[in-house]
N, C-alpha and C positions, 0 to 999 in steps of 0.2 A: 648576339641576337639569334644566330642560327643554332648555337649551343642551347640556348634557353628554349627555343621552339622544339628542338630535338628531345630534350628532357621532358618537356611538357607532353609531347606526343607519346613518348615512352611511358610516362606515368599514366596517361589515359588508357594505354593499351593493357597495362598490368593491374590497374585498379579494378576492384570488383565492388559491386554494391553490397552493402551489409543490411541485414534486416534486423533491426534492434530487438524486435519481439521474438525472433527465432534464433536462439542460441543453440549451437551444436557443440557437443562435447565428445571427446574420444576420437579415435581414428580407426579406420578399417572396420573389422568386425565389432568393435566396441563403440562405433559411432552411434550417437542417439541425440535426441533433442533434450535440452534442459527446459523442463516445463515450468520453471519458477515464475515466468512472466505470462503464462497462459491464464486465460479466465478460468474460474473454478470449474465450469462445465467441461471445458476442454482438458483440464488437468485430470478430471475423472475419466474422460474418454481415453486419455493417454495412458492412464493406469491399466485400462482394459487392453489397449494395444500392446503395451510392453510385456504383458503376460501371455496373451493369446498369439500374437503374431510371431514371437520368437520361437515358437514350437517348431516352425518350419524354416524360418530364415532370420537373419539378423535385422535389426532396425536400420542398419546402414542402407539396405536396399530401399527402404521407404524414404529415408532422408535424401538419398541421391535422386530418387524419382521426383520428389517434391521440389528439390533445389533446381534440377535441370529441366523438369517437364518431360522427361523421357524415362520410360520404364527400363531399368538396367538390363534385364534379361532379354526381353523381346525387342527393345529398341523402338517400341510404339510410343505415341504421345501419352503422357501421363497428365490427365486433366479430369474434370468432373465426370465425364463419361467413363473414363477408365476406373475411377474410384468406385463407381456404381457397378461396373462389370466385375471388378475384383471382389466386391461385396457379394454379388450373386454367386461367383465362383466359390467363395468361402462357405456360403450356405449349402452349396451342393457337395462340397468336399467332406466326406464322412470323417476323416481324421482331423479336420480343422477344429472340431468340437466347439463351435461358436453358435450361440443362439442368435435369433433374429435381432434381438435388442443389442447384443454385443457388436454384431456386424454393422448395425445402424450407427452405433456410437463411433466405431472406427472410421466409417465412411464420412460421417459428419466432421470428425477430427481432420482427416486428410483433406477434405474440401476447405475447411477453415485454414489449414496450413497453406494450401495452394493460394487461397485469397491473400494471406499475409505475404507470401513471396511475390505475388503479382501486384502489390500495391505500389 
């Protein structure tokens, strides 16, 4: 009985929740989302993100921030307020080369991803 309880407790400690709609592929710098289960609008937004955002950093940074709720570099909370702030930052950053429409699309995608993780 004690052994069973121990293994049950151990299992609960190491088990992680999976989000069926958010598949992550690759590791390290190659980590990214598999958008095959995304709705069509979010697939289009992901196409923008995977072209524009990787000019300055890997998609791993975005995946980690969304999965953990913490921005990897600053350690600050990564939530809807943060996605909006990052969008504004990208609009002001001259070498980001992102239009208002592209920033809006990536912010919408990140908010949608956050919603999926927090379900």
